[in-house]
PDB file of N, CA, C and O in Angstrom:
ATOM      1  N   HIS A   1    -140.444  44.883 -95.489  1.00  0.00           N
ATOM      2  CA  HIS A   1    -140.793  44.231 -94.424  1.00  0.00           C
ATOM      3  C   HIS A   1    -139.874  43.285 -93.932  1.00  0.00           C
ATOM      4  O   HIS A   1    -139.863  43.071 -92.720  1.00  0.00           O
ATOM      5  N   HIS A   2    -138.981  42.593 -94.792  1.00  0.00           N
ATOM      6  CA  HIS A   2    -137.913  41.727 -94.355  1.00  0.00           C
ATOM      7  C   HIS A   2    -136.837  42.567 -93.761  1.00  0.00           C
ATOM      8  O   HIS A   2    -136.258  42.216 -92.733  1.00  0.00           O
ATOM      9  N   ASN A   3    -136.550  43.714 -94.416  1.00  0.00           N
ATOM     10  CA  ASN A   3    -135.412  44.564 -93.926  1.00  0.00           C
ATOM     11  C   ASN A   3    -135.671  45.037 -92.495  1.00  0.00           C
ATOM     12  O   ASN A   3    -134.719  45.139 -91.722  1.00  0.00           O
ATOM     13  N   LYS A   4    -136.866  45.319 -92.122  1.00  0.00           N
ATOM     14  CA  LYS A   4    -137.312  45.885 -90.737  1.00  0.00           C
ATOM     15  C   LYS A   4    -137.041  44.687 -89.845  1.00  0.00           C
ATOM     16  O   LYS A   4    -136.421  44.903 -88.804  1.00  0.00           O
ATOM     17  N   LEU A   5    -137.440  43.424 -90.132  1.00  0.00           N
ATOM     18  CA  LEU A   5    -137.142  42.328 -89.243  1.00  0.00           C
ATOM     19  C   LEU A   5    -135.715  42.090 -89.053  1.00  0.00           C
ATOM     20  O   LEU A   5    -135.315  41.777 -87.932  1.00  0.00           O
ATOM     21  N   GLU A   6    -134.852  42.214 -90.097  1.00  0.00           N
ATOM     22  CA  GLU A   6    -133.408  42.016 -90.032  1.00  0.00           C
ATOM     23  C   GLU A   6    -132.863  43.162 -89.038  1.00  0.00           C
ATOM     24  O   GLU A   6    -131.993  42.924 -88.200  1.00  0.00           O
ATOM     25  N   GLU A   7    -133.406  44.323 -89.195  1.00  0.00           N
ATOM     26  CA  GLU A   7    -132.891  45.626 -88.565  1.00  0.00           C
ATOM     27  C   GLU A   7    -133.167  45.192 -87.015  1.00  0.00           C
ATOM     28  O   GLU A   7    -132.243  45.271 -86.206  1.00  0.00           O
ATOM     29  N   LEU A   8    -134.325  44.780 -86.659  1.00  0.00           N
ATOM     30  CA  LEU A   8    -134.730  44.564 -85.258  1.00  0.00           C
ATOM     31  C   LEU A   8    -133.887  43.428 -84.689  1.00  0.00           C
ATOM     32  O   LEU A   8    -133.489  43.483 -83.526  1.00  0.00           O
ATOM     33  N   VAL A   9    -133.607  42.397 -85.490  1.00  0.00           N
ATOM     34  CA  VAL A   9    -132.787  41.218 -85.027  1.00  0.00           C
ATOM     35  C   VAL A   9    -131.392  41.692 -84.730  1.00  0.00           C
ATOM     36  O   VAL A   9    -130.762  41.228 -83.779  1.00  0.00           O
ATOM     37  N   ALA A  10    -130.887  42.642 -85.556  1.00  0.00           N
ATOM     38  CA  ALA A  10    -129.507  43.143 -85.357  1.00  0.00           C
ATOM     39  C   ALA A  10    -129.360  44.053 -84.228  1.00  0.00           C
ATOM     40  O   ALA A  10    -128.316  44.151 -83.583  1.00  0.00           O
ATOM     41  N   GLU A  11    -130.450  44.733 -83.997  1.00  0.00           N
ATOM     42  CA  GLU A  11    -130.555  45.619 -82.864  1.00  0.00           C
ATOM     43  C   GLU A  11    -130.723  44.919 -81.535  1.00  0.00           C
ATOM     44  O   GLU A  11    -130.255  45.427 -80.516  1.00  0.00           O
ATOM     45  N   LEU A  12    -131.374  43.771 -81.511  1.00  0.00           N
ATOM     46  CA  LEU A  12    -131.543  42.922 -80.473  1.00  0.00           C
ATOM     47  C   LEU A  12    -130.286  42.236 -80.170  1.00  0.00           C
ATOM     48  O   LEU A  12    -129.981  42.116 -78.983  1.00  0.00           O
ATOM     49  N   SER A  13    -129.440  41.722 -81.167  1.00  0.00           N
ATOM     50  CA  SER A  13    -128.308  41.127 -80.973  1.00  0.00           C
ATOM     51  C   SER A  13    -127.182  42.054 -80.388  1.00  0.00           C
ATOM     52  O   SER A  13    -126.302  41.646 -79.629  1.00  0.00           O
ATOM     53  N   ALA A  14    -127.306  43.298 -80.813  1.00  0.00           N
ATOM     54  CA  ALA A  14    -126.345  44.284 -80.228  1.00  0.00           C
ATOM     55  C   ALA A  14    -126.663  44.592 -78.803  1.00  0.00           C
ATOM     56  O   ALA A  14    -125.747  44.738 -77.994  1.00  0.00           O
ATOM     57  N   SER A  15    -127.858  44.692 -78.473  1.00  0.00           N
ATOM     58  CA  SER A  15    -128.261  44.790 -77.059  1.00  0.00           C
ATOM     59  C   SER A  15    -127.874  43.691 -76.255  1.00  0.00           C
ATOM     60  O   SER A  15    -127.356  43.862 -75.152  1.00  0.00           O
ATOM     61  N   LEU A  16    -128.111  42.488 -76.775  1.00  0.00           N
ATOM     62  CA  LEU A  16    -127.669  41.299 -76.120  1.00  0.00           C
ATOM     63  C   LEU A  16    -126.115  41.298 -75.789  1.00  0.00           C
ATOM     64  O   LEU A  16    -125.635  40.960 -74.707  1.00  0.00           O
ATOM     65  N   SER A  17    -125.460  41.700 -76.824  1.00  0.00           N
ATOM     66  CA  SER A  17    -123.906  41.748 -76.737  1.00  0.00           C
ATOM     67  C   SER A  17    -123.595  42.759 -75.693  1.00  0.00           C
ATOM     68  O   SER A  17    -122.706  42.437 -74.904  1.00  0.00           O
ATOM     69  N   ASN A  18    -124.123  43.850 -75.546  1.00  0.00           N
ATOM     70  CA  ASN A  18    -123.856  44.971 -74.582  1.00  0.00           C
ATOM     71  C   ASN A  18    -124.141  44.393 -73.209  1.00  0.00           C
ATOM     72  O   ASN A  18    -123.336  44.479 -72.282  1.00  0.00           O
ATOM     73  N   ILE A  19    -125.299  43.811 -73.123  1.00  0.00           N
ATOM     74  CA  ILE A  19    -125.668  43.252 -71.810  1.00  0.00           C
ATOM     75  C   ILE A  19    -124.608  42.270 -71.304  1.00  0.00           C
ATOM     76  O   ILE A  19    -124.142  42.357 -70.168  1.00  0.00           O
ATOM     77  N   LYS A  20    -124.210  41.250 -72.263  1.00  0.00           N
ATOM     78  CA  LYS A  20    -123.204  40.219 -71.831  1.00  0.00           C
ATOM     79  C   LYS A  20    -121.983  41.050 -71.431  1.00  0.00           C
ATOM     80  O   LYS A  20    -121.514  40.810 -70.318  1.00  0.00           O
ATOM     81  N   HIS A  21    -121.419  41.968 -72.158  1.00  0.00           N
ATOM     82  CA  HIS A  21    -120.251  42.713 -71.647  1.00  0.00           C
ATOM     83  C   HIS A  21    -120.469  43.320 -70.403  1.00  0.00           C
ATOM     84  O   HIS A  21    -119.579  43.246 -69.554  1.00  0.00           O
ATOM     85  N   GLU A  22    -121.493  43.896 -70.170  1.00  0.00           N
ATOM     86  CA  GLU A  22    -121.761  44.587 -68.929  1.00  0.00           C
ATOM     87  C   GLU A  22    -121.782  43.558 -67.742  1.00  0.00           C
ATOM     88  O   GLU A  22    -121.315  43.819 -66.634  1.00  0.00           O
ATOM     89  N   GLN A  23    -122.347  42.409 -68.068  1.00  0.00           N
ATOM     90  CA  GLN A  23    -122.528  41.430 -66.986  1.00  0.00           C
ATOM     91  C   GLN A  23    -121.156  40.892 -66.632  1.00  0.00           C
ATOM     92  O   GLN A  23    -120.860  40.607 -65.471  1.00  0.00           O
ATOM     93  N   GLU A  24    -120.240  40.745 -67.761  1.00  0.00           N
ATOM     94  CA  GLU A  24    -118.844  40.206 -67.419  1.00  0.00           C
ATOM     95  C   GLU A  24    -118.109  41.081 -66.568  1.00  0.00           C
ATOM     96  O   GLU A  24    -117.368  40.666 -65.677  1.00  0.00           O
ATOM     97  N   PHE A  25    -118.348  42.592 -66.890  1.00  0.00           N
ATOM     98  CA  PHE A  25    -117.678  43.596 -66.271  1.00  0.00           C
ATOM     99  C   PHE A  25    -118.079  43.554 -64.713  1.00  0.00           C
ATOM    100  O   PHE A  25    -117.256  43.521 -63.798  1.00  0.00           O
ATOM    101  N   MET A  26    -119.434  43.560 -64.563  1.00  0.00           N
ATOM    102  CA  MET A  26    -119.880  43.398 -63.012  1.00  0.00           C
ATOM    103  C   MET A  26    -119.388  42.117 -62.389  1.00  0.00           C
ATOM    104  O   MET A  26    -119.184  42.188 -61.177  1.00  0.00           O
ATOM    105  N   GLU A  27    -119.180  41.072 -62.919  1.00  0.00           N
ATOM    106  CA  GLU A  27    -118.721  39.851 -62.411  1.00  0.00           C
ATOM    107  C   GLU A  27    -117.227  40.107 -61.911  1.00  0.00           C
ATOM    108  O   GLU A  27    -116.902  39.721 -60.788  1.00  0.00           O
ATOM    109  N   VAL A  28    -116.364  40.725 -62.705  1.00  0.00           N
ATOM    110  CA  VAL A  28    -115.085  41.126 -62.430  1.00  0.00           C
ATOM    111  C   VAL A  28    -115.019  42.061 -61.302  1.00  0.00           C
ATOM    112  O   VAL A  28    -114.110  41.976 -60.476  1.00  0.00           O
ATOM    113  N   ARG A  29    -115.937  42.946 -61.231  1.00  0.00           N
ATOM    114  CA  ARG A  29    -116.008  43.926 -60.273  1.00  0.00           C
ATOM    115  C   ARG A  29    -116.347  43.409 -59.014  1.00  0.00           C
ATOM    116  O   ARG A  29    -115.788  43.735 -57.967  1.00  0.00           O
ATOM    117  N   GLU A  30    -117.412  42.472 -59.137  1.00  0.00           N
ATOM    118  CA  GLU A  30    -117.799  41.775 -57.798  1.00  0.00           C
ATOM    119  C   GLU A  30    -116.758  40.901 -57.114  1.00  0.00           C
ATOM    120  O   GLU A  30    -116.704  40.799 -55.889  1.00  0.00           O
ATOM    121  N   ARG A  31    -115.954  40.290 -57.928  1.00  0.00           N
ATOM    122  CA  ARG A  31    -114.743  39.276 -57.535  1.00  0.00           C
ATOM    123  C   ARG A  31    -113.778  40.349 -56.795  1.00  0.00           C
ATOM    124  O   ARG A  31    -113.336  40.105 -55.672  1.00  0.00           O
ATOM    125  N   ILE A  32    -113.517  41.379 -57.386  1.00  0.00           N
ATOM    126  CA  ILE A  32    -112.411  42.418 -56.723  1.00  0.00           C
ATOM    127  C   ILE A  32    -112.998  42.887 -55.485  1.00  0.00           C
ATOM    128  O   ILE A  32    -112.322  42.838 -54.457  1.00  0.00           O
ATOM    129  N   HIS A  33    -114.225  43.354 -55.469  1.00  0.00           N
ATOM    130  CA  HIS A  33    -114.884  43.840 -54.068  1.00  0.00           C
ATOM    131  C   HIS A  33    -114.978  42.754 -53.053  1.00  0.00           C
ATOM    132  O   HIS A  33    -114.802  43.008 -51.862  1.00  0.00           O
ATOM    133  N   ARG A  34    -115.256  41.521 -53.488  1.00  0.00           N
ATOM    134  CA  ARG A  34    -115.305  40.397 -52.376  1.00  0.00           C
ATOM    135  C   ARG A  34    -113.902  40.140 -51.904  1.00  0.00           C
ATOM    136  O   ARG A  34    -113.738  39.916 -50.705  1.00  0.00           O
ATOM    137  N   ALA A  35    -112.918  40.150 -52.683  1.00  0.00           N
ATOM    138  CA  ALA A  35    -111.533  40.038 -52.157  1.00  0.00           C
ATOM    139  C   ALA A  35    -111.157  41.102 -51.297  1.00  0.00           C
ATOM    140  O   ALA A  35    -110.540  40.843 -50.264  1.00  0.00           O
ATOM    141  N   ILE A  36    -111.463  42.306 -51.608  1.00  0.00           N
ATOM    142  CA  ILE A  36    -111.137  43.563 -50.778  1.00  0.00           C
ATOM    143  C   ILE A  36    -111.930  43.370 -49.456  1.00  0.00           C
ATOM    144  O   ILE A  36    -111.300  43.530 -48.410  1.00  0.00           O
ATOM    145  N   ASN A  37    -113.272  43.036 -49.391  1.00  0.00           N
ATOM    146  CA  ASN A  37    -114.006  42.731 -48.235  1.00  0.00           C
ATOM    147  C   ASN A  37    -113.504  41.807 -47.418  1.00  0.00           C
ATOM    148  O   ASN A  37    -113.487  42.029 -46.207  1.00  0.00           O
ATOM    149  N   GLU A  38    -113.012  40.621 -47.943  1.00  0.00           N
ATOM    150  CA  GLU A  38    -112.523  39.460 -47.205  1.00  0.00           C
ATOM    151  C   GLU A  38    -111.313  39.824 -46.495  1.00  0.00           C
ATOM    152  O   GLU A  38    -111.154  39.503 -45.317  1.00  0.00           O
ATOM    153  N   ASN A  39    -110.404  40.518 -47.196  1.00  0.00           N
ATOM    154  CA  ASN A  39    -109.114  40.993 -46.777  1.00  0.00           C
ATOM    155  C   ASN A  39    -109.365  41.993 -45.531  1.00  0.00           C
ATOM    156  O   ASN A  39    -108.813  41.846 -44.440  1.00  0.00           O
ATOM    157  N   THR A  40    -110.228  42.979 -45.827  1.00  0.00           N
ATOM    158  CA  THR A  40    -110.576  43.824 -44.747  1.00  0.00           C
ATOM    159  C   THR A  40    -111.106  43.199 -43.423  1.00  0.00           C
ATOM    160  O   THR A  40    -110.756  43.612 -42.317  1.00  0.00           O
ATOM    161  N   ASN A  41    -111.995  42.151 -43.624  1.00  0.00           N
ATOM    162  CA  ASN A  41    -112.617  41.414 -42.553  1.00  0.00           C
ATOM    163  C   ASN A  41    -111.522  40.694 -41.723  1.00  0.00           C
ATOM    164  O   ASN A  41    -111.445  40.735 -40.495  1.00  0.00           O
ATOM    165  N   SER A  42    -110.661  40.010 -42.578  1.00  0.00           N
ATOM    166  CA  SER A  42    -109.617  39.337 -41.862  1.00  0.00           C
ATOM    167  C   SER A  42    -108.624  40.296 -41.040  1.00  0.00           C
ATOM    168  O   SER A  42    -108.039  39.919 -40.025  1.00  0.00           O
ATOM    169  N   ARG A  43    -108.506  41.528 -41.573  1.00  0.00           N
ATOM    170  CA  ARG A  43    -107.654  42.493 -40.695  1.00  0.00           C
ATOM    171  C   ARG A  43    -108.384  43.010 -39.471  1.00  0.00           C
ATOM    172  O   ARG A  43    -107.766  43.300 -38.447  1.00  0.00           O
ATOM    173  N   VAL A  44    -109.720  43.126 -39.578  1.00  0.00           N
ATOM    174  CA  VAL A  44    -110.445  43.587 -38.546  1.00  0.00           C
ATOM    175  C   VAL A  44    -110.477  42.487 -37.428  1.00  0.00           C
ATOM    176  O   VAL A  44    -110.545  42.845 -36.252  1.00  0.00           O
ATOM    177  N   VAL A  45    -110.434  41.231 -37.743  1.00  0.00           N
ATOM    178  CA  VAL A  45    -110.534  40.135 -36.837  1.00  0.00           C
ATOM    179  C   VAL A  45    -109.145  40.050 -36.201  1.00  0.00           C
ATOM    180  O   VAL A  45    -109.052  39.817 -34.995  1.00  0.00           O
ATOM    181  N   MET A  46    -108.029  40.236 -36.987  1.00  0.00           N
ATOM    182  CA  MET A  46    -106.780  40.083 -36.325  1.00  0.00           C
ATOM    183  C   MET A  46    -106.525  41.208 -35.331  1.00  0.00           C
ATOM    184  O   MET A  46    -105.989  41.024 -34.238  1.00  0.00           O
ATOM    185  N   TRP A  47    -106.964  42.438 -35.807  1.00  0.00           N
ATOM    186  CA  TRP A  47    -106.727  43.583 -34.828  1.00  0.00           C
ATOM    187  C   TRP A  47    -107.544  43.562 -33.597  1.00  0.00           C
ATOM    188  O   TRP A  47    -107.128  44.116 -32.579  1.00  0.00           O
ATOM    189  N   SER A  48    -108.758  42.913 -33.633  1.00  0.00           N
ATOM    190  CA  SER A  48    -109.503  42.603 -32.423  1.00  0.00           C
ATOM    191  C   SER A  48    -108.913  41.714 -31.557  1.00  0.00           C
ATOM    192  O   SER A  48    -108.849  41.984 -30.358  1.00  0.00           O
ATOM    193  N   CYS A  49    -108.416  40.554 -32.064  1.00  0.00           N
ATOM    194  CA  CYS A  49    -107.679  39.624 -31.358  1.00  0.00           C
ATOM    195  C   CYS A  49    -106.457  40.325 -30.563  1.00  0.00           C
ATOM    196  O   CYS A  49    -106.220  40.148 -29.369  1.00  0.00           O
ATOM    197  N   PHE A  50    -105.745  41.132 -31.420  1.00  0.00           N
ATOM    198  CA  PHE A  50    -104.569  41.802 -30.837  1.00  0.00           C
ATOM    199  C   PHE A  50    -105.048  42.677 -29.713  1.00  0.00           C
ATOM    200  O   PHE A  50    -104.528  42.582 -28.601  1.00  0.00           O
ATOM    201  N   GLU A  51    -105.958  43.471 -29.945  1.00  0.00           N
ATOM    202  CA  GLU A  51    -106.583  44.467 -28.803  1.00  0.00           C
ATOM    203  C   GLU A  51    -106.922  43.518 -27.627  1.00  0.00           C
ATOM    204  O   GLU A  51    -106.489  43.790 -26.508  1.00  0.00           O
ATOM    205  N   ALA A  52    -107.691  42.398 -27.836  1.00  0.00           N
ATOM    206  CA  ALA A  52    -108.099  41.608 -26.711  1.00  0.00           C
ATOM    207  C   ALA A  52    -106.843  41.075 -25.955  1.00  0.00           C
ATOM    208  O   ALA A  52    -106.822  41.167 -24.727  1.00  0.00           O
ATOM    209  N   PHE A  53    -105.860  40.554 -26.589  1.00  0.00           N
ATOM    210  CA  PHE A  53    -104.609  40.247 -25.937  1.00  0.00           C
ATOM    211  C   PHE A  53    -103.939  41.298 -25.103  1.00  0.00           C
ATOM    212  O   PHE A  53    -103.582  41.105 -23.940  1.00  0.00           O
ATOM    213  N   ILE A  54    -103.788  42.439 -25.773  1.00  0.00           N
ATOM    214  CA  ILE A  54    -103.324  43.690 -25.048  1.00  0.00           C
ATOM    215  C   ILE A  54    -104.171  44.025 -23.892  1.00  0.00           C
ATOM    216  O   ILE A  54    -103.557  44.258 -22.851  1.00  0.00           O
ATOM    217  N   LEU A  55    -105.412  44.094 -23.860  1.00  0.00           N
ATOM    218  CA  LEU A  55    -106.334  44.344 -22.787  1.00  0.00           C
ATOM    219  C   LEU A  55    -106.129  43.239 -21.622  1.00  0.00           C
ATOM    220  O   LEU A  55    -106.009  43.593 -20.449  1.00  0.00           O
ATOM    221  N   LEU A  56    -106.097  41.948 -21.994  1.00  0.00           N
ATOM    222  CA  LEU A  56    -105.817  40.943 -21.011  1.00  0.00           C
ATOM    223  C   LEU A  56    -104.436  41.094 -20.390  1.00  0.00           C
ATOM    224  O   LEU A  56    -104.270  40.919 -19.183  1.00  0.00           O
ATOM    225  N   ALA A  57    -103.580  41.375 -21.105  1.00  0.00           N
ATOM    226  CA  ALA A  57    -102.086  41.522 -20.463  1.00  0.00           C
ATOM    227  C   ALA A  57    -102.103  42.712 -19.597  1.00  0.00           C
ATOM    228  O   ALA A  57    -101.556  42.662 -18.495  1.00  0.00           O
ATOM    229  N   MET A  58    -102.757  43.895 -20.057  1.00  0.00           N
ATOM    230  CA  MET A  58    -102.840  45.027 -19.097  1.00  0.00           C
ATOM    231  C   MET A  58    -103.541  44.623 -17.748  1.00  0.00           C
ATOM    232  O   MET A  58    -103.061  44.931 -16.657  1.00  0.00           O
ATOM    233  N   ALA A  59    -104.577  43.994 -17.877  1.00  0.00           N
ATOM    234  CA  ALA A  59    -105.426  43.609 -16.641  1.00  0.00           C
ATOM    235  C   ALA A  59    -104.645  42.846 -15.851  1.00  0.00           C
ATOM    236  O   ALA A  59    -104.551  43.142 -14.660  1.00  0.00           O
ATOM    237  N   LEU A  60    -103.935  41.709 -16.391  1.00  0.00           N
ATOM    238  CA  LEU A  60    -103.136  40.947 -15.516  1.00  0.00           C
ATOM    239  C   LEU A  60    -101.950  41.674 -14.861  1.00  0.00           C
ATOM    240  O   LEU A  60    -101.658  41.449 -13.686  1.00  0.00           O
ATOM    241  N   GLY A  61    -101.278  42.531 -15.607  1.00  0.00           N
ATOM    242  CA  GLY A  61    -100.199  43.634 -15.163  1.00  0.00           C
ATOM    243  C   GLY A  61    -100.687  44.392 -13.975  1.00  0.00           C
ATOM    244  O   GLY A  61    -100.017  44.558 -12.956  1.00  0.00           O
ATOM    245  N   GLN A  62    -101.868  44.831 -14.163  1.00  0.00           N
ATOM    246  CA  GLN A  62    -102.532  45.761 -13.110  1.00  0.00           C
ATOM    247  C   GLN A  62    -102.863  44.940 -11.752  1.00  0.00           C
ATOM    248  O   GLN A  62    -102.703  45.459 -10.648  1.00  0.00           O
ATOM    249  N   VAL A  63    -103.292  43.745 -11.905  1.00  0.00           N
ATOM    250  CA  VAL A  63    -103.514  42.838 -10.718  1.00  0.00           C
ATOM    251  C   VAL A  63    -102.382  42.527 -10.064  1.00  0.00           C
ATOM    252  O   VAL A  63    -102.336  42.625  -8.838  1.00  0.00           O
ATOM    253  N   TYR A  64    -101.274  42.092 -10.828  1.00  0.00           N
ATOM    254  CA  TYR A  64     -99.953  41.772 -10.189  1.00  0.00           C
ATOM    255  C   TYR A  64     -99.439  43.125  -9.555  1.00  0.00           C
ATOM    256  O   TYR A  64     -98.996  43.079  -8.407  1.00  0.00           O
ATOM    257  N   TYR A  65     -99.469  44.227 -10.178  1.00  0.00           N
ATOM    258  CA  TYR A  65     -99.084  45.492  -9.564  1.00  0.00           C
ATOM    259  C   TYR A  65     -99.744  45.942  -8.262  1.00  0.00           C
ATOM    260  O   TYR A  65     -99.133  46.423  -7.307  1.00  0.00           O
ATOM    261  N   LEU A  66    -101.098  45.726  -8.335  1.00  0.00           N
ATOM    262  CA  LEU A  66    -101.845  46.158  -7.042  1.00  0.00           C
ATOM    263  C   LEU A  66    -101.536  44.987  -5.971  1.00  0.00           C
ATOM    264  O   LEU A  66    -101.450  45.336  -4.794  1.00  0.00           O
ATOM    265  N   LYS A  67    -101.388  43.821  -6.247  1.00  0.00           N
ATOM    266  CA  LYS A  67    -100.949  42.739  -5.283  1.00  0.00           C
ATOM    267  C   LYS A  67     -99.712  43.104  -4.585  1.00  0.00           C
ATOM    268  O   LYS A  67     -99.565  43.060  -3.364  1.00  0.00           O
ATOM    269  N   ARG A  68     -98.819  43.475  -5.459  1.00  0.00           N
ATOM    270  CA  ARG A  68     -97.485  43.828  -4.790  1.00  0.00           C
ATOM    271  C   ARG A  68     -97.536  45.091  -4.039  1.00  0.00           C
ATOM    272  O   ARG A  68     -96.794  45.257  -3.071  1.00  0.00           O
ATOM    273  N   PHE A  69     -98.421  46.050  -4.452  1.00  0.00           N
ATOM    274  CA  PHE A  69     -98.569  47.316  -3.941  1.00  0.00           C
ATOM    275  C   PHE A  69     -99.077  47.109  -2.360  1.00  0.00           C
ATOM    276  O   PHE A  69     -98.499  47.672  -1.430  1.00  0.00           O
ATOM    277  N   PHE A  70    -100.061  46.361  -2.201  1.00  0.00           N
ATOM    278  CA  PHE A  70    -100.767  46.135  -0.996  1.00  0.00           C
ATOM    279  C   PHE A  70    -100.054  44.999  -0.165  1.00  0.00           C
ATOM    280  O   PHE A  70    -100.485  44.687   0.946  1.00  0.00           O
ATOM    281  N   GLU A  71     -99.067  44.451  -0.668  1.00  0.00           N
ATOM    282  CA  GLU A  71     -98.461  43.323   0.229  1.00  0.00           C
ATOM    283  C   GLU A  71     -97.877  43.865   1.392  1.00  0.00           C
ATOM    284  O   GLU A  71     -97.280  44.941   1.381  1.00  0.00           O
ATOM    285  N   VAL A  72     -98.040  43.090   2.502  1.00  0.00           N
ATOM    286  CA  VAL A  72     -97.392  43.678   3.782  1.00  0.00           C
ATOM    287  C   VAL A  72     -95.790  43.123   3.700  1.00  0.00           C
ATOM    288  O   VAL A  72     -95.448  41.961   3.482  1.00  0.00           O
ATOM    289  N   ARG A  73     -94.992  44.183   3.915  1.00  0.00           N
ATOM    290  CA  ARG A  73     -93.652  43.895   3.801  1.00  0.00           C
ATOM    291  C   ARG A  73     -92.991  43.801   5.237  1.00  0.00           C
ATOM    292  O   ARG A  73     -93.078  44.711   6.062  1.00  0.00           O
ATOM    293  N   ARG A  74     -92.405  42.758   5.427  1.00  0.00           N
ATOM    294  CA  ARG A  74     -91.773  42.784   6.892  1.00  0.00           C
ATOM    295  C   ARG A  74     -90.319  43.069   6.781  1.00  0.00           C
ATOM    296  O   ARG A  74     -89.545  42.582   5.957  1.00  0.00           O
ATOM    297  N   VAL A  75     -90.060  43.901   7.698  1.00  0.00           N
ATOM    298  CA  VAL A  75     -88.611  44.246   7.770  1.00  0.00           C
ATOM    299  C   VAL A  75     -87.767  43.307   8.751  1.00  0.00           C
ATOM    300  O   VAL A  75     -88.061  43.259   9.945  1.00  0.00           O
ATOM    301  N   VAL A  76     -86.827  42.643   8.278  1.00  0.00           N
ATOM    302  CA  VAL A  76     -86.128  41.612   8.984  1.00  0.00           C
ATOM    303  C   VAL A  76     -85.011  42.345   9.756  1.00  0.00           C
ATOM    304  O   VAL A  76     -84.232  41.710  10.466  1.00  0.00           O
TER     305      VAL A  76
END
């Protein structure tokens, strides 16, 4: 009876140890994935700002070009 109890305690201890190692692995994996996600997010934000700047610059360039195109030119 005593050996069976020791066997169960040893099995439980081994299971807890496995769970602890798996949890540590998952924590490391979560940290890595979080860093990757944050890096990707910052790149997306920077790219969006760049696209908005280019779009604004092109719109201003078109307005300037069209104003000059329709300007009445006087020959002196």
